[in-house]
C-alpha positions in Angstrom: 114.1 -8.5 -164.6 112.9 -11.8 -166.1 114.0 -14.8 -164.0 114.3 -18.4 -165.1 113.3 -20.6 -162.3 114.3 -24.2 -162.1 112.0 -26.3 -160.0 112.0 -29.9 -159.3 115.3 -31.3 -158.0 118.3 -30.5 -155.7 120.1 -28.2 -158.1 118.6 -24.7 -158.6 119.6 -22.4 -161.4 118.5 -18.8 -162.1 119.1 -17.2 -165.5 118.1 -13.6 -165.9 116.4 -12.1 -168.9 115.7 -8.4 -169.6 112.0 -7.4 -169.8 109.9 -4.4 -169.1 107.1 -4.5 -166.5 104.2 -2.1 -165.9 101.2 -2.1 -163.7 99.2 -0.3 -166.5 96.6 -2.0 -168.7 98.4 -2.6 -172.0 96.4 -3.6 -175.2 97.4 -7.0 -176.5 98.6 -5.6 -179.8 101.0 -3.2 -178.0 102.5 -5.7 -175.5 106.2 -6.5 -175.7 106.8 -10.1 -176.6 108.6 -11.8 -173.7 112.0 -13.3 -174.5 112.2 -17.1 -174.6 114.9 -19.6 -175.3 114.1 -22.1 -178.1 112.9 -25.4 -176.6 115.8 -27.4 -178.0 118.1 -25.2 -175.8 116.4 -26.0 -172.5 118.2 -29.2 -171.8 121.5 -27.8 -173.0 121.2 -24.8 -170.6 119.8 -26.7 -167.6 122.9 -28.6 -166.9 122.5 -31.2 -164.1 118.8 -31.4 -164.2 116.8 -34.6 -164.8 114.5 -34.3 -167.8 114.1 -30.5 -167.7 111.0 -29.1 -169.3 109.7 -25.5 -169.6 106.4 -24.7 -167.9 103.4 -25.4 -170.1 101.7 -22.0 -170.8 98.9 -22.9 -173.2 95.7 -21.6 -174.7 92.8 -23.3 -176.4 91.7 -22.0 -179.8 88.3 -23.4 -180.7 87.0 -23.6 -184.2 83.7 -25.4 -183.7 80.8 -23.0 -184.2 83.4 -20.4 -185.1 84.0 -19.7 -181.4 87.6 -18.4 -181.8 88.7 -19.1 -185.4 87.7 -18.3 -188.0 85.6 -15.4 -186.9 83.0 -16.4 -189.6 82.7 -18.8 -192.4 83.7 -18.1 -196.0 86.7 -15.9 -195.4 89.4 -15.6 -198.0 93.0 -16.8 -197.5 94.3 -13.3 -196.6 91.7 -12.8 -193.9 92.3 -16.3 -192.5 96.0 -15.7 -192.4 95.5 -12.3 -190.7 93.3 -13.9 -188.0 95.9 -16.6 -187.3 98.7 -14.0 -187.2 96.7 -12.0 -184.7 96.2 -15.1 -182.5 99.9 -15.9 -182.6 100.9 -12.3 -181.8 98.4 -12.1 -178.9 99.7 -15.4 -177.5 103.4 -14.3 -177.8 102.7 -11.0 -176.1 101.3 -12.8 -173.0 104.1 -15.4 -172.8 102.0 -18.3 -174.1 104.3 -21.0 -175.3 101.7 -23.6 -176.7 98.6 -23.2 -178.8 96.0 -26.0 -178.7 94.3 -25.6 -182.1 91.1 -27.3 -182.8 91.7 -29.0 -186.2 88.8 -31.5 -186.1 85.8 -30.0 -184.5 83.1 -32.4 -185.9 84.5 -35.1 -188.1 85.9 -32.4 -190.5 89.3 -30.9 -190.9 91.1 -27.6 -190.8 94.0 -29.2 -192.6 94.5 -31.3 -195.8 93.0 -34.7 -195.1 92.2 -37.8 -197.2 90.1 -39.2 -194.3 87.9 -36.2 -193.2 86.3 -33.5 -195.4 87.3 -29.8 -195.2 85.6 -28.0 -192.4 82.4 -26.0 -192.9 83.6 -23.6 -190.2 86.2 -22.3 -192.6 84.7 -22.4 -196.1 81.0 -22.4 -195.2 80.4 -25.8 -196.8 81.7 -29.1 -195.6 84.1 -30.7 -198.1 84.9 -27.4 -199.8 88.4 -26.1 -199.3 88.8 -22.4 -198.6 90.2 -20.0 -201.2 93.5 -21.1 -202.6 93.3 -24.4 -200.7 94.4 -22.4 -197.6 95.7 -24.9 -195.0 94.9 -23.4 -191.6 97.0 -25.9 -189.5 100.1 -25.6 -191.7 99.9 -21.8 -191.7 99.5 -21.7 -187.9 102.4 -24.0 -187.3 104.7 -21.9 -189.4 103.5 -18.6 -187.8 103.8 -20.1 -184.3 107.3 -21.6 -184.8 108.6 -18.1 -185.7 107.6 -17.1 -182.2 108.9 -20.3 -180.6 105.4 -21.4 -179.8 104.4 -25.0 -179.9 101.3 -26.3 -181.6 99.2 -29.2 -180.4 96.4 -30.4 -182.8 93.1 -30.6 -180.9 90.8 -33.4 -182.1 87.3 -34.1 -181.1 87.4 -37.9 -181.9 83.7 -39.0 -181.9 81.5 -36.1 -182.7 80.1 -36.4 -186.2 77.9 -33.3 -186.3 77.5 -30.2 -184.1 73.9 -29.4 -183.4 71.7 -28.8 -180.4 68.3 -29.9 -178.9 66.7 -26.7 -180.3 68.6 -26.8 -183.6 69.4 -30.5 -184.2 71.8 -31.6 -186.9 71.2 -35.3 -187.3 70.7 -35.7 -191.1 73.6 -37.6 -192.7 72.8 -36.0 -196.0 74.1 -32.7 -194.6 77.6 -34.2 -194.6 79.9 -34.1 -197.5 79.1 -36.8 -200.1 82.3 -38.7 -199.5 82.1 -38.5 -195.7 82.9 -41.8 -194.0 79.7 -41.6 -191.9 77.6 -41.5 -195.1 79.4 -44.6 -196.4 79.0 -46.4 -193.1 75.7 -45.1 -191.5 75.8 -48.0 -189.0 78.8 -46.4 -187.5 76.7 -43.4 -186.3 74.3 -42.9 -183.4 71.9 -40.1 -183.1 71.6 -38.6 -179.6 69.0 -36.4 -177.8 71.4 -33.4 -177.8 70.8 -32.9 -181.5 74.2 -34.4 -182.6 75.5 -37.5 -184.3 78.3 -39.5 -182.8 80.6 -42.3 -184.0 79.9 -45.5 -182.1 83.1 -46.2 -180.2 82.0 -49.8 -179.7 82.7 -50.7 -183.3 86.4 -51.6 -183.8 86.5 -50.2 -187.3 85.5 -46.8 -185.9 88.3 -46.8 -183.4 90.8 -47.8 -186.1 89.6 -45.0 -188.4 89.9 -42.4 -185.6 93.5 -43.7 -184.9 94.3 -43.5 -188.6 93.1 -39.9 -188.6 95.6 -39.1 -185.8 98.4 -40.8 -187.6 97.6 -38.7 -190.7 98.0 -35.5 -188.8 101.3 -36.5 -187.1 102.7 -37.9 -190.3 101.9 -34.8 -192.4 102.4 -31.9 -190.0 105.1 -30.7 -187.7 102.8 -30.7 -184.6 104.2 -31.0 -181.1 101.2 -32.9 -179.8 97.8 -34.4 -180.3 95.1 -33.7 -177.7 91.5 -35.0 -177.3 89.0 -32.9 -175.3 86.4 -34.2 -172.9 83.8 -35.5 -175.4 83.7 -39.2 -175.7 80.3 -40.8 -175.1 77.9 -37.7 -175.0 77.0 -35.7 -171.9 73.7 -37.0 -170.5 70.5 -35.2 -171.7 67.2 -35.8 -170.1 68.1 -39.4 -169.1 68.1 -40.3 -172.8 69.7 -43.5 -173.8 72.7 -43.7 -176.2 71.5 -46.3 -178.7 74.5 -48.5 -179.2 72.6 -51.7 -178.6 73.5 -53.3 -182.0 77.2 -52.9 -181.4 76.9 -54.0 -177.8 75.1 -57.2 -179.0 77.9 -57.8 -181.5 81.0 -56.9 -179.6 79.9 -56.7 -175.9 81.0 -60.3 -175.1 78.8 -60.5 -172.1 80.4 -57.6 -170.2 78.2 -55.0 -168.4 77.4 -52.3 -170.8 79.0 -49.5 -168.7 82.2 -51.5 -168.4 82.2 -52.3 -172.1 81.8 -48.6 -173.0 84.7 -47.7 -170.8 86.8 -50.4 -172.4 85.9 -49.0 -175.8 87.2 -45.6 -174.8 90.3 -47.2 -173.3 90.9 -49.1 -176.6 90.4 -45.8 -178.6 92.9 -43.9 -176.4 95.4 -46.7 -176.6 95.1 -47.0 -180.4 95.5 -43.3 -180.9 98.5 -43.1 -178.6 100.2 -45.9 -180.5 99.3 -44.3 -183.8 100.9 -41.0 -182.6 104.1 -42.7 -181.5 104.3 -44.8 -184.7 104.2 -41.7 -186.8 106.5 -39.6 -184.6 107.8 -40.9 -181.2 108.6 -37.4 -180.1 105.0 -36.2 -180.6 103.1 -36.0 -177.4 99.6 -37.4 -176.9 97.3 -36.0 -174.2 93.7 -35.8 -173.1 91.7 -33.0 -171.4 89.0 -34.9 -169.5 86.1 -33.5 -167.5 87.6 -32.4 -164.2 85.8 -35.0 -161.9 86.8 -38.7 -162.4 84.5 -40.0 -159.7 83.1 -38.5 -156.5 84.5 -40.2 -153.4 82.0 -42.7 -152.0 84.3 -43.9 -149.3 85.7 -46.8 -151.3 86.2 -45.8 -155.0 89.2 -43.5 -154.4 87.4 -40.5 -156.0 87.7 -36.8 -155.2 86.0 -34.7 -152.5 83.4 -33.4 -155.0 79.8 -34.0 -155.8 79.4 -33.2 -159.5 78.9 -35.1 -162.7 81.4 -38.0 -163.0 83.2 -38.7 -166.2 83.6 -42.3 -165.2 79.9 -42.9 -164.9 78.4 -40.4 -167.3 81.0 -40.2 -170.2 82.5 -43.6 -169.7 86.0 -42.1 -169.4 88.3 -43.9 -167.0 91.3 -41.5 -166.9 93.0 -43.7 -164.2 93.1 -46.6 -166.7 94.9 -44.3 -169.2 97.4 -43.3 -166.5 98.0 -46.8 -165.4 98.3 -48.1 -168.9 100.6 -45.3 -170.0 98.4 -44.4 -172.9 99.0 -40.7 -172.6 102.0 -38.4 -172.1 100.0 -35.7 -170.3 96.6 -35.0 -168.9 94.8 -31.7 -168.7 91.7 -32.0 -166.5 89.2 -29.2 -167.0 89.1 -27.6 -163.5 86.7 -24.9 -164.5 85.6 -24.0 -160.9 86.8 -21.7 -158.2 88.3 -22.7 -154.8 85.0 -21.9 -153.1 82.8 -23.9 -155.5 81.1 -26.3 -153.1 80.4 -29.2 -155.5 83.8 -29.0 -157.2 86.4 -27.1 -155.2 89.5 -26.3 -157.3 92.0 -27.0 -154.6 90.5 -30.4 -153.8 90.4 -31.5 -157.4 93.9 -30.2 -158.3 95.3 -32.1 -155.3 93.4 -35.2 -156.3 94.8 -35.3 -159.8 98.2 -34.5 -158.4 98.0 -37.5 -156.1 96.9 -40.0 -158.8 99.6 -38.9 -161.2 102.4 -39.0 -158.6 105.1 -41.5 -159.8 103.4 -42.1 -163.1 105.7 -39.9 -165.2 102.6 -38.4 -166.9 102.5 -34.6 -166.8 99.7 -32.6 -165.2 98.7 -29.6 -167.3 95.6 -28.1 -165.6 93.0 -26.4 -167.8 91.6 -23.2 -166.3 88.4 -21.2 -167.1 89.5 -17.9 -168.3 86.1 -17.6 -170.0 84.5 -17.5 -166.6 85.9 -14.0 -166.1 82.9 -12.8 -168.0 80.5 -14.3 -165.5 82.2 -14.9 -162.2 81.7 -12.2 -159.6 84.9 -10.3 -158.9 87.1 -12.8 -160.7 90.4 -11.0 -160.8 93.0 -12.9 -158.9 91.3 -16.3 -159.2 93.7 -17.6 -161.9 96.7 -16.3 -160.0 95.6 -18.1 -156.9 95.0 -21.3 -158.9 98.3 -21.3 -160.7 100.3 -20.4 -157.6 98.6 -23.2 -155.7 99.3 -25.7 -158.5 102.9 -24.7 -158.9 103.6 -26.3 -155.5 102.1 -29.7 -156.6 104.7 -32.3 -157.4 103.3 -33.4 -160.8 102.1 -30.0 -162.1 104.0 -28.9 -165.2 101.8 -26.0 -166.4 98.4 -24.6 -167.3 96.1 -24.2 -170.4 93.5 -21.5 -170.5 90.1 -21.9 -172.1 88.4 -18.7 -173.2 90.5 -17.0 -175.8 87.9 -14.4 -176.5 87.9 -13.2 -172.9 91.7 -13.0 -173.0 91.8 -11.2 -176.4 89.5 -8.5 -175.1 91.1 -8.5 -171.6 87.8 -9.1 -169.8 88.1 -8.1 -166.2 91.8 -7.7 -166.9 92.3 -11.5 -167.3 95.0 -10.9 -170.0 97.0 -8.7 -167.6 96.7 -11.4 -164.9 98.0 -14.1 -167.2 100.8 -11.9 -168.5 102.0 -11.3 -164.9 101.8 -15.0 -164.1 104.2 -15.6 -166.9 106.8 -12.8 -166.2 109.3 -15.4 -165.0 110.5 -18.3 -167.0 110.0 -21.6 -165.1 111.6 -25.0 -165.8 110.4 -28.1 -164.1 112.5 -31.2 -163.6 112.1 -34.7 -162.5 113.5 -35.7 -159.1 116.8 -37.3 -158.0 116.3 -39.5 -155.0 117.5 -38.0 -151.8 117.2 -41.3 -149.9 115.2 -39.4 -147.3 113.3 -41.5 -144.8 109.6 -40.9 -144.4 109.1 -38.4 -141.6 105.8 -37.7 -139.8 104.9 -35.0 -137.3 102.6 -37.2 -135.3 101.7 -36.7 -131.6 102.3 -39.8 -129.4 99.0 -39.2 -127.6 96.1 -37.3 -129.2 93.1 -35.9 -127.4 91.4 -35.3 -130.8 89.8 -38.0 -132.9 90.3 -36.1 -136.1 93.8 -34.8 -136.7 95.8 -33.2 -139.5 99.3 -34.6 -139.7 102.2 -33.2 -141.8 105.0 -35.2 -143.2 108.1 -35.2 -145.4 109.1 -37.7 -148.0 111.7 -38.3 -150.7 109.9 -36.7 -153.8 111.3 -39.3 -156.1 109.7 -42.2 -154.1 106.0 -42.9 -154.3 103.9 -42.6 -151.2 100.4 -44.1 -150.4 98.2 -44.3 -147.4 95.3 -46.8 -147.2 95.9 -47.7 -150.8 95.6 -44.2 -152.1 98.4 -41.9 -153.3 98.9 -38.8 -151.2 99.0 -35.4 -152.8 102.5 -34.0 -152.2 104.3 -30.7 -152.8 107.5 -30.5 -154.8 109.8 -31.0 -151.8 107.9 -34.2 -150.9 106.0 -32.6 -148.0 102.3 -33.4 -147.4 99.4 -33.1 -145.0 96.8 -35.7 -144.4 93.7 -36.0 -142.2 93.4 -39.0 -139.9 90.5 -40.4 -138.0 91.8 -42.2 -134.9 90.2 -45.0 -133.0 90.3 -45.3 -129.2 93.6 -46.8 -128.0 96.7 -47.4 -130.1 96.6 -46.6 -133.8 99.0 -47.9 -136.4 99.5 -45.5 -139.2 100.8 -47.5 -142.2 102.2 -46.0 -145.3 103.4 -47.6 -148.5 106.7 -45.8 -149.2 108.4 -46.9 -152.4 106.8 -50.4 -152.1 107.8 -50.9 -148.5 105.6 -50.5 -145.4 106.4 -47.7 -142.9 104.5 -47.7 -139.7 103.9 -44.9 -137.2 101.9 -45.2 -134.0 99.8 -42.9 -131.9 97.3 -43.2 -129.1 93.9 -41.7 -128.9 92.3 -41.2 -125.5 88.8 -39.8 -125.1 
């Protein structure tokens, strides 16, 4: 039996759907498509819920380098259509309800555009449309809608070319003759990774990228726009990104690192506004690298020790959250629970805490592709999703690694299918007017203690200036370091101070 679970407020509903279940491995092509209600019926059927929304069950479909689609360059329209049909059928059979389709991999387009040339990854030559002017995005949208699957257009905003250190692609003459980068070569920076990038420090560049977003939303029935994790390039061999000219012209005396972050903030804000101007109902989101900053004791970062998006890519996700420049965020948590430098549980909890009370949805991106390299991976995604479903801001998952799923590597498709057997609807919270409760001993013999508490899930909660990661019922656990004598434990609970006391005696 398929159950519809309602999670997120006092009222709980369960609507039953018929389905078949089997423990056997079933090829994707032979799987029964799970039954789903159309999205417009969710609110109608979830009477009494506050802002009901179905669980995001997404998948990334990459076109750059022909990773997922198309399988190779130069295919005819029938072959292209057949590959898109197969993607939709596979997604439907697994219970996937949203496809994140890469439509602009490297300043080119898998759709009809007056701003960016047709993608070489489809036709084999940038600027040349495929046979019959086949529009990949339009075809996918129509095929997906028939299966009640949403489509978000995935855009890489700043990458101009896709090369590598070994095989660089840094010659502007390789681009289509009418490419905006050839008309404005000063917009472009060559980097040590073998790629060309738009310089985000130039206002006209940011405006052009925003206009490209507006074009998609205006001309296509997409449910959302999403940027991936590539803004300023990932560091290579301590090489410098040569944006000195734009910094000299537009830096205004700011530190270069702060200026770069503000450039990305301005780009994100402009693209959000362009999306909403074209269609207020269209969502705008970003999938950043999974670590904002590592905690240094004062910056509020996560308990991790990996590359930091804030310092290396100049991405300040907290600024986007605070500025309300995004509708959702999908941090790429492509690690396991036991990954020492970047433990999944710590990072998922950190993102949950910083989003609490923001109204911005947390869709976690998971590494299904790692099932082809992790040792004994089966069960990892189940553990990650089950853990995340308890988090107060979590609204769903997106899986990167379509190829591994399509061939059911290490039974990853079976695992995802089982995760999605039950329909789940999340809702915002009505206030219960519950006071803050804390299970705190009056006298502690331990300097380091873990304390559990309970709060109203609709009321924000912070300790020492940082949001606390909470579960859906408002419960939480924190670790405290006590000093000798009486300790005042002070929380900010809905803007008001709440104080608890305990004594530590050595």
